[in-house]
C-alpha positions in Angstrom: -144.5 -77.4 -21.0 -143.5 -80.4 -23.5 -142.4 -77.8 -26.0 -140.0 -76.1 -23.5 -138.4 -79.4 -22.5 -138.1 -80.4 -26.2 -136.6 -77.0 -27.0 -134.4 -77.2 -24.2 -133.1 -80.7 -25.1 -132.4 -79.6 -28.6 -130.3 -76.6 -27.2 -128.6 -78.7 -24.8 -127.6 -81.2 -27.9 -126.5 -78.0 -30.2 -124.4 -76.7 -27.3 -122.7 -80.3 -26.7 -121.9 -80.5 -30.4 -120.3 -76.9 -30.5 -118.3 -77.7 -27.4 -117.0 -81.2 -28.9 -116.3 -79.4 -32.1 -114.3 -76.5 -30.4 -112.6 -79.5 -28.4 -111.5 -81.6 -31.4 -110.0 -78.1 -33.2 -108.5 -77.3 -30.2 -106.7 -80.8 -29.8 -106.4 -82.0 -33.6 -102.6 -81.6 -33.7 -102.0 -83.7 -30.4 -104.6 -86.2 -31.7 -102.8 -86.6 -34.9 -99.5 -87.0 -33.2 -100.6 -89.9 -30.9 -102.2 -91.4 -34.1 -98.8 -91.4 -35.7 -97.2 -92.4 -32.6 -99.2 -95.5 -32.3 -99.1 -96.5 -36.0 -95.4 -96.6 -35.7 -94.7 -97.9 -32.5 -97.8 -99.7 -31.4 -99.7 -99.7 -28.0 -98.0 -100.4 -24.6 -99.6 -103.7 -24.2 -98.7 -105.1 -27.6 -96.4 -107.4 -26.3 -98.7 -108.3 -23.4 -102.0 -109.3 -25.2 -102.8 -112.9 -26.0 -105.6 -112.2 -28.3 
């Protein structure tokens, strides 16, 4: 019983990691563009923050 639970948890973790990797690969271009935009323009609240 414990072995099945451990195996199921490990399989769920492997699936989560694969889904995360796939999502990152599919969205890499958009993420890179967002990072470039924030680096060049800053965030929307840069002029509003007091810290």
